[in-house]
VMD Tcl script that draws the C-alpha trace (Angstrom):
set ca {
  {0.66 14.08 -16.65}
  {4.22 12.83 -16.77}
  {5.02 10.07 -14.26}
  {8.12 11.99 -13.15}
  {5.94 14.89 -12.03}
  {3.93 12.52 -9.83}
  {7.12 11.15 -8.26}
  {8.37 14.68 -7.58}
  {5.03 15.64 -6.05}
  {5.12 12.55 -3.82}
  {8.70 13.40 -2.82}
  {7.67 16.96 -1.94}
  {4.69 15.68 0.06}
  {6.97 13.32 1.99}
  {9.31 16.20 2.83}
  {6.45 18.45 3.99}
  {4.90 15.71 6.14}
  {8.37 14.92 7.48}
  {8.81 18.55 8.50}
  {5.55 18.33 10.43}
  {6.91 15.13 11.98}
  {9.79 17.03 13.52}
  {7.23 18.64 15.82}
  {4.54 15.94 15.89}
  {5.90 12.83 17.61}
  {3.53 10.45 15.79}
  {5.28 11.09 12.46}
  {8.82 9.95 11.57}
  {10.14 13.49 10.94}
  {13.60 13.50 9.40}
  {13.46 9.90 8.15}
  {10.47 10.96 6.06}
  {12.31 14.08 4.86}
  {15.24 11.86 3.85}
  {12.91 9.42 2.06}
  {11.43 12.32 0.09}
  {14.89 13.53 -0.90}
  {15.91 10.00 -1.85}
  {12.78 9.66 -4.00}
  {13.53 12.96 -5.75}
  {17.13 11.87 -6.42}
  {15.93 8.47 -7.69}
  {13.34 10.11 -9.96}
  {16.14 12.17 -11.46}
  {18.20 9.02 -12.00}
  {20.76 10.25 -9.43}
  {22.00 12.70 -12.08}
  {21.97 15.75 -9.81}
  {22.27 14.16 -6.37}
  {24.91 11.45 -6.35}
  {24.98 8.54 -3.94}
  {27.59 10.04 -1.61}
  {25.33 13.05 -0.95}
  {22.64 10.59 0.08}
  {25.07 8.86 2.44}
  {25.70 12.20 4.14}
  {21.96 12.95 4.31}
  {21.35 9.45 5.68}
  {23.97 9.98 8.38}
  {22.27 13.24 9.39}
  {18.96 11.37 9.52}
  {20.48 8.72 11.79}
  {21.87 11.49 13.97}
  {18.37 12.95 14.28}
  {17.14 9.67 15.76}
  {19.85 9.82 18.40}
  {18.99 13.47 19.12}
  {15.39 12.46 19.85}
  {16.37 10.09 22.62}
  {19.29 12.08 23.92}
  {17.51 15.44 24.27}
  {14.54 14.06 26.17}
  {16.74 11.97 28.45}
  {19.18 14.86 28.99}
  {16.39 17.25 29.94}
  {14.91 14.71 32.33}
  {18.24 13.64 33.80}
  {19.35 17.22 34.34}
  {16.55 17.70 36.85}
  {16.85 14.26 38.43}
  {13.93 12.49 36.75}
  {13.16 8.88 37.47}
  {12.74 6.27 34.74}
  {8.98 6.38 35.34}
  {9.00 10.14 34.68}
  {10.72 9.64 31.31}
  {8.23 6.91 30.37}
  {5.42 9.21 31.53}
  {6.73 11.99 29.28}
  {6.71 9.70 26.24}
  {3.21 8.41 27.02}
  {2.01 11.94 27.77}
  {3.33 13.16 24.43}
  {1.45 10.51 22.49}
  {-1.76 10.91 24.51}
  {-1.56 14.70 24.34}
  {-1.22 14.57 20.58}
  {-4.55 12.79 20.20}
  {-6.53 14.23 23.11}
  {-6.04 17.98 22.75}
  {-4.04 18.83 19.64}
  {-2.01 21.00 19.24}
  {-1.83 21.99 22.92}
  {-1.32 18.36 23.89}
  {2.17 18.51 22.41}
  {3.10 20.93 25.15}
  {0.88 19.77 28.00}
  {1.22 16.00 27.45}
  {4.98 15.56 28.03}
  {4.90 17.83 31.07}
  {1.87 16.11 32.60}
  {3.21 12.64 31.81}
  {6.60 13.35 33.40}
  {4.94 14.93 36.42}
  {2.62 11.95 36.93}
  {5.46 9.49 36.33}
  {7.60 11.21 38.95}
  {4.72 11.24 41.43}
  {4.16 7.53 40.74}
  {7.85 6.90 41.40}
  {7.73 8.58 44.82}
  {6.27 7.33 48.07}
  {3.20 9.39 48.86}
  {2.36 12.91 47.79}
  {3.52 15.89 49.76}
  {4.52 19.44 48.91}
  {8.19 18.56 48.28}
  {7.24 15.61 46.00}
  {4.89 17.77 43.94}
  {7.61 20.44 43.65}
  {10.16 17.87 42.48}
  {7.66 16.30 40.09}
  {6.86 19.72 38.61}
  {10.56 20.42 38.17}
  {10.99 17.05 36.43}
  {7.99 17.69 34.19}
  {9.38 21.06 33.12}
  {12.92 19.69 32.60}
  {11.62 16.84 30.47}
  {9.52 19.22 28.42}
  {12.53 21.51 27.90}
  {14.53 18.50 26.70}
  {11.85 17.72 24.12}
  {11.79 21.34 22.94}
  {15.60 21.35 22.71}
  {15.42 18.14 20.64}
  {12.93 19.78 18.25}
  {15.25 22.76 17.83}
  {18.22 20.46 17.12}
  {16.17 18.44 14.59}
  {15.06 21.64 12.86}
  {18.73 22.57 12.56}
  {19.49 19.16 11.06}
  {16.57 19.58 8.64}
  {17.93 22.96 7.51}
  {21.36 21.42 7.03}
  {19.85 18.59 4.98}
  {17.95 21.09 2.80}
  {21.05 23.15 2.15}
  {23.12 20.08 1.26}
  {20.38 18.66 -0.99}
  {19.90 22.00 -2.76}
  {23.64 22.37 -3.18}
  {23.88 18.90 -4.72}
  {20.80 19.48 -6.90}
  {21.78 22.88 -8.29}
  {25.60 22.70 -8.27}
}
mol new
graphics top color blue
foreach p $ca { graphics top sphere $p radius 0.5 }
foreach p [lrange $ca 0 end-1] q [lrange $ca 1 end] { graphics top cylinder $p $q radius 0.2 }
display resetview
């Protein structure tokens, strides 16, 4: 088998795993997609995809990293989450991924934000639980919004890469 075919297969695998990483927080989503595209361009000797296309794709990848932090924080902040609730959402996402996949991706951030918000408050009463639930849901919605934005960036990257490759 030609060595180029192996490089292209590895590049395709990186892109597929990167796409899964957009949804699974344990994987570096779009950075892995970009690395796969870079490997494909390198394998081709940068004949089809020139360096300036890769700069644009790299900028979109960097933007995706900002989207990750911004969307979660925006969702949490919109409903008045405490810093402990945001930390709880991150921890809950990671724990949920390993404890009860794939449902943990949805339950973990919500539960983590809820517990973090309860931890932040003084005592537990009906109003605190209501606020904590609101924070948990808002944080979860921020994460979902971030995933949607990153999927949009991934589609944009695919279109640009295909345009460069086939133009």
